[in-house]
Every structure is written in structure tokens, then in C-alpha cells.
C-alpha positions in Angstrom: -49.7 -15.4 -52.2 -53.2 -13.8 -52.5 -54.8 -16.9 -51.1 -52.5 -17.0 -48.0 -53.2 -13.3 -47.3 -57.0 -13.9 -47.7 -56.8 -16.9 -45.4 -54.9 -14.9 -42.8 -57.3 -12.0 -42.9 -60.3 -14.3 -42.7 -58.9 -16.2 -39.8 -58.0 -13.0 -37.9 -61.6 -11.7 -38.4 -63.1 -15.0 -37.3 -61.0 -15.1 -34.2 -61.8 -11.4 -33.4 -65.5 -12.1 -33.7 -65.3 -15.3 -31.7 -63.6 -13.4 -28.9 -66.5 -10.9 -28.7 -69.2 -13.5 -28.4 -71.3 -13.7 -25.3 -73.8 -16.3 -24.1 -77.6 -16.1 -24.1 -79.5 -14.3 -21.4 -79.8 -16.3 -18.2 -83.3 -17.7 -17.8 -83.9 -19.8 -14.6 -85.4 -23.2 -15.1 -89.1 -23.3 -14.2 -90.1 -25.1 -11.0 -91.8 -28.4 -11.2 -95.5 -28.3 -10.4 -94.9 -30.5 -7.3 -92.2 -28.2 -6.1 -94.2 -25.0 -6.5 -97.1 -26.2 -4.4 -97.5 -25.6 -0.6 -95.8 -27.9 1.9 -97.9 -30.8 2.8 -97.9 -31.7 6.5 -99.6 -34.4 8.5 -101.7 -31.9 10.5 -101.6 -28.2 10.6 -99.7 -26.8 13.6 -100.2 -23.5 15.3 -96.5 -23.6 16.4 -95.2 -23.1 12.9 -95.6 -19.8 11.2 -94.7 -18.5 7.7 -94.1 -15.0 9.0 -90.5 -13.8 8.8 -89.0 -13.6 12.3 -87.9 -10.3 13.8 -84.2 -9.4 13.3 -83.7 -9.5 17.0 -85.9 -12.6 17.7 -84.0 -13.6 20.8 -85.4 -10.5 22.6 -88.7 -12.5 22.8 -87.2 -13.9 26.0 -86.9 -10.4 27.5 -83.6 -11.2 29.2 -80.9 -8.5 29.3 -78.2 -11.1 30.1 -79.1 -13.0 26.9 -79.1 -9.7 24.9 -75.6 -8.9 26.2 -74.3 -12.4 25.4 -75.7 -12.2 21.8 -74.2 -8.7 21.3 -70.8 -10.0 22.6 -70.9 -13.1 20.5 -71.6 -11.1 17.3 -68.9 -8.6 18.1 -66.2 -11.2 19.0 -66.9 -14.0 16.5 -64.2 -14.4 13.9 -66.6 -16.1 11.4 -68.8 -13.0 11.4 -65.8 -10.7 10.8 -64.7 -12.9 8.0 -68.1 -13.0 6.4 -68.4 -9.2 6.7 -64.9 -8.9 5.1 -66.0 -11.1 2.2 -69.1 -9.0 1.8 -67.0 -5.8 1.7 -64.7 -7.4 -0.9 -67.6 -8.5 -3.1 -69.1 -5.0 -3.0 -65.8 -3.4 -3.9 -65.5 -5.8 -6.9 -69.0 -4.8 -7.9 -68.1 -1.1 -7.8 -65.0 -1.8 -9.8 -67.0 -3.6 -12.5 -69.5 -0.8 -12.6 -66.6 1.6 -13.1 -65.6 -0.2 -16.3 -68.6 1.5 -17.9 -67.2 4.9 -17.2 -64.6 6.7 -19.4 -61.1 6.3 -18.2 -59.2 9.6 -17.9 -55.5 9.9 -17.5 -53.4 13.0 -16.8 -49.6 13.2 -16.6 -46.9 15.8 -16.6 -43.3 16.4 -16.0 -40.9 19.3 -15.6 -37.1 19.5 -16.0 -34.8 22.3 -14.9 -31.2 22.5 -15.9 -28.5 23.8 -18.1 -28.0 22.3 -21.6 -25.0 20.0 -22.0 -23.6 22.3 -24.6 -23.5 25.3 -22.3 -20.0 26.6 -21.3 -19.0 26.9 -17.7 -18.6 30.6 -18.1 -22.3 31.0 -18.3 -22.9 31.1 -22.0 -26.4 29.5 -22.0 -28.8 30.2 -19.2 -30.6 27.5 -17.3 -33.7 26.2 -19.1 -37.1 24.8 -17.9 -38.8 22.2 -19.9 -42.5 21.3 -19.1 -44.4 18.5 -20.8 -48.0 17.4 -20.2 -50.4 14.8 -21.6 -54.0 13.8 -21.2 -55.8 10.7 -22.4 -59.4 9.5 -22.5 -60.4 5.9 -23.2 -63.9 4.4 -23.3 -64.9 0.9 -24.0 -68.2 0.5 -25.8 -70.0 -2.5 -24.5 -71.1 -3.7 -27.9 -71.3 -7.4 -27.1 -72.3 -7.2 -23.4 -69.0 -8.3 -21.8 -69.1 -5.5 -19.2 -72.8 -6.0 -18.5 -72.2 -9.7 -17.9 -69.3 -9.0 -15.6 -71.5 -6.6 -13.6 -74.3 -9.2 -13.4 -71.8 -11.8 -12.1 -70.3 -9.3 -9.5 -73.9 -8.4 -8.4 -74.6 -12.1 -7.9 -71.4 -12.6 -5.9 -72.3 -9.6 -3.7 -75.8 -11.0 -3.0 -74.3 -14.4 -2.2 -71.8 -12.8 0.2 -74.6 -11.0 1.9 -76.6 -14.2 2.2 -73.5 -15.9 3.7 -73.0 -13.1 6.2 -76.7 -13.3 7.3 -76.4 -17.1 7.6 -73.3 -16.8 9.8 -75.1 -14.3 12.0 -78.1 -16.6 12.4 -75.9 -19.5 13.3 -73.9 -17.5 15.9 -77.0 -16.1 17.5 -78.9 -19.4 17.5 -75.8 -21.2 19.0 -75.5 -18.5 21.7 -79.2 -18.7 22.6 -79.2 -22.5 22.6 -76.2 -22.5 25.0 -77.8 -19.9 27.3 -81.1 -21.8 27.4 -79.2 -25.1 28.1 -77.3 -23.4 30.9 -80.4 -21.8 32.4 -82.3 -25.0 32.3 
């Protein structure tokens, strides 16, 4: 009997500790030497620049009609709206995960008004008021890094959603400019 109890307690402790385990810190793989070097091209070109383009690069054409078309395309495009909605969702999930580090506070209460069931109809017992209240506070200590890992993952998802939204905007603007240039030529 003692052995069964000892085995049960040992198994329960092992399962509890296994449930709390987290993985090692994420370390990105180092780049290969050939991948880290500069791009090798046949001959240097003055047409290609490493500088980041302006956010409104299509204004280089100085065409108010094109500006209006791009503005309308960004405002009316469903893919842009979906990408922005995904970004808002990812940011909301990040805020939710960050909120898990805060203490959770709960308040509740109730009130009852009435006459006890034992009261006579002639008015023996007066009406009574009963009031009850409760408060609770809970806090999860992040001993094994579970909350921190979830915040890291949510932050990564938010950054990926931002990159997706930027990519969708670039595609919409470039397609609009390409179509306008084709029509104008």
C-alpha cells in the first residue's frame, strides 16, 4: 500500500513538473559567410540604389491624378482592409497576453429584499434586506516563463501582421501605378 501511494505521489509530481517545462531561449541560426556578403552583380549600376524608398514614392511622378488613384485604391481595396483587420487582431492578442502578467481582480455583490417565508400575513415579521459582497485577487507568478513565451509569440505575430499589411499596401500601390503608366503610355 505504501509503495502504491509513493508511486502515485511521485508520478503526480513528475507530471506537474513536466507541465511547467519550457524550451530554451530562441537563438537564430548564424548566416553562412556567403549569404552575409554583399550581392555580386556583373557590373555596378547607377539605376539601383540601396536607399529605402520614400513612403509615397509614386509622388516622384508629380501627377495629381495618380495621387488620387493611389489614394482611392488604398481606401477601396478589400485586401488592405483585411490586412489591417488582421493587424488589429494581432495587436489585441498581444495586449491580452501582456495583461496576463497583471493581477486579476474580481468584485461581486448581490442584494435581496423580501419577507421571510415564516412571516405571517398579518405583518408579524417586517421585510428584510440581505446584502452580500465578495472580492477576489489572483496573480500567476511566471516561474517557468510560460507567460513570457506567449508574449514573445504574440509580439512576433503582431510584427508579421504588420509586415503583411505593408506588403499588401506595396502591391496595391505598385499595381495601381503600373496600370496608370500602361494606360498613359
